[in-house]
KOLMAR-978542 format. One record per residue (C-alpha): z, x, y; residue in three letters. Coordinates in steps of 0.05 Angstrom, whole numbers, plus 5000, padded with zeros to 4 digits. Each point is the difference from the previous one (the first is absolute). Layout:
% KOLMAR-978542
[[Z,X,Y],ALA]
...
END
This chain:
% KOLMAR-978542
[[7131,4574,4665],MET]
[[5064,5002,5042],PRO]
[[5046,5058,4987],GLY]
[[4944,5048,4978],GLN]
[[4995,5043,5063],ARG]
[[5018,5074,4995],ARG]
[[5020,5055,5047],ARG]
[[4975,5070,4997],GLY]
[[5066,5031,5024],THR]
[[5072,4986,4983],GLY]
[[5034,4997,4933],PRO]
[[4977,4935,4967],ALA]
[[5048,4970,4950],ALA]
[[4961,4966,4945],ARG]
[[5049,4968,4952],HIS]
[[4969,4973,4936],GLY]
[[4934,4974,5032],SER]
[[4939,5002,4956],THR]
[[4958,5026,5057],SER]
[[5038,5066,5007],THR]
[[4966,5067,4992],SER]
[[5051,5026,4950],GLY]
[[5032,5050,5049],LYS]
[[5069,4968,5002],THR]
[[5054,5041,5034],ARG]
[[5074,5000,4984],ASN]
[[5038,4976,5062],LYS]
[[5074,5004,5015],ALA]
[[5036,4949,4961],GLY]
[[4947,4995,4945],GLN]
[[5015,5023,4930],THR]
[[4952,5032,4953],GLY]
[[5012,4945,4950],ARG]
[[4976,4946,5048],GLY]
[[4936,5038,5016],VAL]
[[4985,5014,4927],LEU]
[[5014,4927,4983],GLY]
[[4951,4974,5052],ARG]
[[4948,5052,4981],THR]
[[5006,4979,4927],GLY]
[[4991,4927,5017],ARG]
[[4939,5015,5042],VAL]
[[4972,5040,4942],GLY]
[[5011,4941,4953],GLN]
[[4963,4955,5048],ILE]
[[4942,5049,5004],LYS]
[[4999,5005,4924],ALA]
[[4997,4924,4994],LEU]
[[4942,4996,5049],ARG]
[[4963,5055,4962],ALA]
[[5010,4963,4935],ALA]
[[4975,4936,5033],GLN]
[[4937,5035,5024],GLN]
[[4989,5032,4931],ALA]
[[5007,4932,4964],ALA]
[[4961,4960,5052],ALA]
[[4944,4982,4951],GLY]
[[4929,4980,5018],SER]
[[4977,4972,5066],ARG]
[[4987,4933,4969],ALA]
[[5072,4997,4973],GLY]
[[5030,5020,5067],LYS]
[[4956,4949,5035],ARG]
[[5023,4945,4952],ALA]
[[5073,5021,5008],GLN]
[[4996,4999,5076],THR]
[[4965,4932,5001],THR]
[[5052,4970,4952],ALA]
[[5057,5029,5040],ALA]
[[4974,4973,5067],ARG]
[[4988,4932,4971],ARG]
[[5069,4997,4968],ALA]
[[5031,5018,5067],VAL]
[[4959,4948,5036],ALA]
[[5020,4947,4949],ASP]
[[5073,5018,5005],ALA]
[[5000,4997,5076],ARG]
[[4963,4933,4999],ARG]
[[5050,4971,4950],LYS]
[[5058,5025,5042],ALA]
[[4972,4968,5063],ALA]
[[4987,4934,4962],THR]
[[5071,5001,4972],GLY]
[[5029,5008,5070],GLY]
[[4960,4941,5027],SER]
[[5021,4956,4941],ARG]
[[5073,5016,5013],LEU]
[[4993,4978,5072],GLY]
[[4968,4935,4980],LYS]
[[5055,4985,4951],ARG]
[[5052,5013,5053],GLU]
[[4965,4950,5046],ASN]
[[4998,4947,4945],GLY]
[[4924,4997,4995],ARG]
[[4991,5043,4938],GLY]
[[4995,4942,4951],ARG]
[[4947,4965,5040],LEU]
[[4956,5061,5011],LEU]
[[5015,5036,4934],GLY]
[[4941,4971,4962],GLY]
[[4951,5012,5056],ALA]
[[5025,5071,5010],ALA]
[[4994,5015,4926],ARG]
[[4928,4974,4999],LYS]
[[4984,5041,5062],ALA]
[[5030,5063,4969],ARG]
[[4961,4988,4935],ALA]
[[4935,4991,5039],ALA]
[[5015,5062,5041],ARG]
[[5015,5041,4937],ASP]
[[4936,4975,4967],ALA]
[[4958,5018,5060],ALA]
[[5032,5070,5003],ILE]
[[4988,5010,4926],ALA]
[[4928,4977,5006],LYS]
[[4988,5047,5060],ASN]
[[5032,5058,4962],ARG]
[[4957,4986,4938],ALA]
[[4937,4998,5043],LYS]
[[5020,5065,5035],ARG]
[[5016,5034,4933],ASP]
[[4933,4978,4972],ALA]
[[4963,5027,5060],LYS]
[[5039,5066,4997],THR]
[[4988,5004,4925],GLY]
[[4925,4989,5009],ALA]
[[4997,5054,5054],THR]
[[5038,5050,4958],VAL]
[[4958,4984,4939],ALA]
[[4936,5010,5040],ALA]
[[5025,5067,5026],GLN]
[[5021,5023,4931],ARG]
[[4933,4979,4972],ALA]
[[4965,5040,5055],ALA]
[[5042,5061,4984],VAL]
[[4989,4991,4925],ARG]
[[4924,4994,5008],LYS]
[[4993,5054,5053],ALA]
[[4979,5057,4953],PRO]
[[4945,4958,4967],ALA]
[[4975,4975,5067],ARG]
[[4998,5071,5027],LYS]
[[4960,5024,4941],ALA]
[[4952,4940,5007],ALA]
[[4989,5015,5074],ARG]
[[4983,5072,4984],LYS]
[[4951,4977,4946],ALA]
[[4967,4952,5049],LEU]
[[4994,5054,5052],ARG]
[[4968,5047,4950],ARG]
[[4951,4946,4979],SER]
[[4981,4986,5072],ALA]
[[4990,5075,5013],ALA]
[[4957,5005,4938],ARG]
[[4958,4941,5023],PHE]
[[4988,5029,5069],HIS]
[[4983,5068,4970],GLY]
[[4948,4969,4955],ARG]
[[4972,4961,5059],ARG]
[[4993,5065,5039],LEU]
[[4966,5033,4940],LEU]
[[4953,4941,4995],ALA]
[[4981,5008,5073],ALA]
[[4986,5074,4990],LEU]
[[4956,4985,4939],LEU]
[[4963,4944,5034],ALA]
[[4986,5040,5063],LEU]
[[4942,5043,4973],PRO]
[[4971,4942,4962],ILE]
[[5004,4959,5063],GLY]
[[4961,5053,5037],LEU]
[[4948,4997,4945],LEU]
[[5000,4925,5007],GLY]
[[4975,5007,5071],CYS]
[[4933,5020,4967],LEU]
[[5001,4953,4940],THR]
[[5023,4937,5035],THR]
[[4935,4989,5040],PRO]
[[4959,5013,4937],ILE]
[[5040,4950,4960],GLY]
[[4996,4949,5055],ARG]
[[4924,5008,5005],LYS]
[[4986,4996,4925],PHE]
[[5057,4952,4983],GLY]
[[5040,5049,4956],ILE]
[[5075,4982,5009],PRO]
[[5029,5061,4966],TRP]
[[4968,5046,5052],LEU]
[[5034,4964,5057],MET]
[[5069,5024,5026],TYR]
[[5020,5043,4939],PRO]
[[5059,5034,5036],GLY]
[[5031,4934,5023],ARG]
[[4993,4969,4930],ARG]
[[5031,5062,4967],LEU]
[[5059,5000,5049],TYR]
[[5014,4926,4989],ARG]
[[4998,5008,4924],ARG]
[[5048,5060,4999],LEU]
[[5049,4966,5048],VAL]
[[4998,4935,4960],ARG]
[[5017,5037,4936],THR]
[[5056,5038,5035],ALA]
[[5029,4935,5029],ALA]
[[4999,4967,4931],GLU]
[[5036,5059,4969],GLN]
[[5051,5000,5057],ARG]
[[5014,4925,4989],ALA]
[[5011,5013,4926],GLU]
[[5048,5057,5013],ARG]
[[5039,4960,5052],ASP]
[[5006,4940,4954],GLU]
[[5026,5044,4944],ALA]
[[5051,5032,5048],THR]
[[5024,4932,5023],ARG]
[[5006,4976,4928],LYS]
[[5042,5060,4982],ASP]
[[5044,4988,5061],LEU]
[[5012,4927,4980],ARG]
[[5018,5022,4929],GLU]
[[5049,5053,5026],GLN]
[[5032,4951,5048],GLU]
[[5008,4949,4944],SER]
[[5031,5053,4955],ALA]
[[5048,5021,5055],ALA]
[[5021,4927,5012],ASP]
[[5010,4989,4925],ALA]
[[5042,5063,4994],GLU]
[[5042,4980,5060],ALA]
[[5011,4931,4970],ALA]
[[5019,5030,4933],LYS]
[[5049,5051,5029],ASP]
[[5029,4953,5052],GLY]
[[5076,5003,5005],SER]
[[5040,4937,4987],GLN]
[[5062,4978,5036],GLY]
[[5070,4998,4970],PRO]
[[5008,4945,4949],GLY]
[[4926,4996,4983],GLN]
[[4993,5056,4949],GLY]
[[5048,4980,4944],VAL]
[[4967,5017,4934],GLU]
[[5014,4966,4934],ARG]
[[4990,5027,4930],ALA]
[[4943,4969,4960],ALA]
[[5047,4988,4941],VAL]
[[5074,4991,4994],GLU]
[[5037,5065,4996],VAL]
[[5059,5001,4952],PRO]
[[5064,5016,5036],THR]
[[5057,5038,4971],SER]
[[5074,4986,5012],THR]
[[5019,5030,5067],PRO]
[[5058,5049,4999],PRO]
[[5067,4972,5020],GLU]
[[5024,5020,5069],VAL]
[[5073,4997,5015],SER]
[[5021,4961,5062],GLU]
[[5005,5042,5063],GLY]
[[4956,5056,4972],GLU]
[[4945,5024,5046],HIS]
[[4935,5017,4964],VAL]
[[4962,5021,5063],SER]
[[5010,5045,5059],GLY]
[[4980,4947,5051],PHE]
[[5058,4958,5026],GLN]
[[4977,4968,5064],PHE]
[[5064,4960,5009],GLU]
[[5043,5064,5000],GLU]
[[4957,5031,5055],ALA]
[[5004,4935,5040],ALA]
[[5075,4997,4991],SER]
[[5007,5071,5025],GLU]
[[4959,4983,5061],MET]
[[5043,4940,5014],GLU]
[[5064,5041,4995],GLN]
[[4970,5053,5045],ALA]
[[4984,4946,5052],ALA]
[[5071,4972,4997],ASN]
[[5030,5070,5011],SER]
[[4948,5023,5050],TYR]
[[5033,5029,5063],GLU]
[[4948,5031,5047],PRO]
[[5021,5056,5046],GLU]
[[4959,4971,5058],ASN]
[[4948,4948,5016],ALA]
[[4943,5050,4995],MET]
[[5015,5006,4926],GLU]
[[4992,4925,4994],ILE]
[[4932,5007,5036],LEU]
[[4978,5050,4948],ALA]
[[5022,4953,4945],MET]
[[4963,4941,5031],VAL]
[[4935,5041,5008],GLU]
[[5005,5020,4927],GLY]
[[5008,4929,4975],LEU]
[[4925,4986,4990],PRO]
[[4992,5061,4955],ALA]
[[5063,4982,4960],ALA]
[[4979,4927,4991],LEU]
[[4929,5022,4981],THR]
[[5030,5043,4945],SER]
[[5038,4940,4973],VAL]
[[4937,4958,5004],ALA]
[[4961,5053,4962],ASN]
[[5051,4993,4944],VAL]
[[4981,4927,4992],MET]
[[4926,5019,5005],LYS]
[[5008,5051,4945],THR]
[[5037,4950,4957],LEU]
[[4944,4948,5012],ALA]
[[4946,5049,4980],GLU]
[[5037,5025,4938],ARG]
[[5018,4929,4979],SER]
[[4927,4983,5003],ASP]
[[4973,5062,4964],SER]
[[5056,5030,4958],GLU]
[[5059,4954,4987],PHE]
[[4994,4943,4949],PRO]
[[5010,4946,5052],LEU]
[[4963,4938,5022],GLU]
[[4959,4999,5064],LYS]
[[5051,4955,5035],GLU]
[[5050,5057,4999],ILE]
[[4950,5046,5034],ALA]
[[4986,4945,5051],ASP]
[[5074,4995,5014],GLY]
[[5007,5075,5013],PHE]
[[4938,4995,5044],ASN]
[[5031,4943,5041],ASP]
[[5063,5042,5010],ILE]
[[4957,5058,5023],PHE]
[[4966,4955,5051],GLY]
[[5067,4975,5026],ALA]
[[5026,5071,5008],LEU]
[[4937,5021,5037],MET]
[[5012,4943,5049],SER]
[[5069,5029,5011],ALA]
[[4967,5067,5013],VAL]
[[4957,4968,5054],ALA]
[[5063,4973,5033],VAL]
[[5035,5067,4994],ALA]
[[4943,5036,5035],GLU]
[[5016,4960,5062],ASP]
[[5073,5021,5000],MET]
[[4989,5071,5024],GLY]
[[4960,4982,5063],PRO]
[[5049,4943,5014],LEU]
[[5060,5046,4994],PHE]
[[4969,5050,5048],ARG]
[[4981,4945,5049],GLN]
[[5068,4966,5005],VAL]
[[5039,5066,4999],HIS]
[[4952,5040,5044],ALA]
[[5054,5023,5049],GLN]
[[5049,5020,4946],ASP]
[[4946,5039,4963],ILE]
[[4978,5034,5064],ALA]
[[5072,5026,5010],ARG]
[[4996,5034,4932],HIS]
[[4928,5025,5001],GLU]
[[4996,5018,5074],ASP]
[[5071,5010,5028],PRO]
[[5009,5014,5074],ARG]
[[5027,5071,5012],ASN]
[[5015,5008,4927],GLY]
[[5040,4960,4949],PRO]
[[5067,5022,5029],ASP]
[[4983,4971,5069],ALA]
[[4972,4936,4970],GLU]
[[5067,4988,4965],LYS]
[[5029,4982,5068],GLY]
[[4972,4930,4994],TRP]
[[5034,4987,4933],ASN]
[[5050,4943,5004],VAL]
END
């Protein structure tokens, strides 16, 4: 990316950038308070990112979040582009004539997009389900392969033993076979060959029985694994609301005076404090703004995780209907789409301000000399 080059010599001034090595020097004109303030903010950003990684969840959940965020961004951009074209048509006086056709075209386009997404989700779900089934059945299949290999080794060992037993009798048959052929006595003819075939036939039948029993056990174990997975399968928010079998008598709830807080979670107060902080925010330089922009995805993910937690607890703990959990889940998806947009802000900031960032991260002849271009 532009603005990421480094020099091996010369004092590099790195003000508030998240890519610094932590060895910030106090320059002339800098106060200890400013350095500590920037270091504290960078520490907060790192803490948010660590919390995001710790609460990331399963790979399936992250994949679903990423897919929903990308689709929400695509829908928002498409709607914005369609809104702009409608505005131009209205200004030209043709909006009323083409409004119905445009609405039908948009509806057909949205239906095609939804159908394509559903087909893609079904294909992805089938692939993931097949891979999970393979992982779930892997121990049983491994044990079955080992049993089949043991059965085959036992069969070949018995065939070798049959050959060793039939060898001396076959040598004796070299004398008895002509006699049996001359006098018409069948049991004197080829005694070694008949003994070998009988022993090998018996070993093959026993091997087939063992293999069939092994395959039957494998099918039973795979069916049991599938049944257990179907029984323990997790349900989405809003699908697990449980009802009591009988009506539960309720007691009179305690009276709560107006304005009294009965819980330690006041989301509106934290949001109000953030709004006031944004109104009174006065950055010392633009590099501090860059650090704030690059920390936006982690901050918005934390806010989205609040809605995710509320959706899960509304579904499993709180006495609420499933529509409430669905509402929290929708808010979570909208916030994750905002996270997807915020992830593009950092690279965009570095791209459009590449020269300004280079003056801070890689000054020519030191920061004091670089100040000569300030206007």
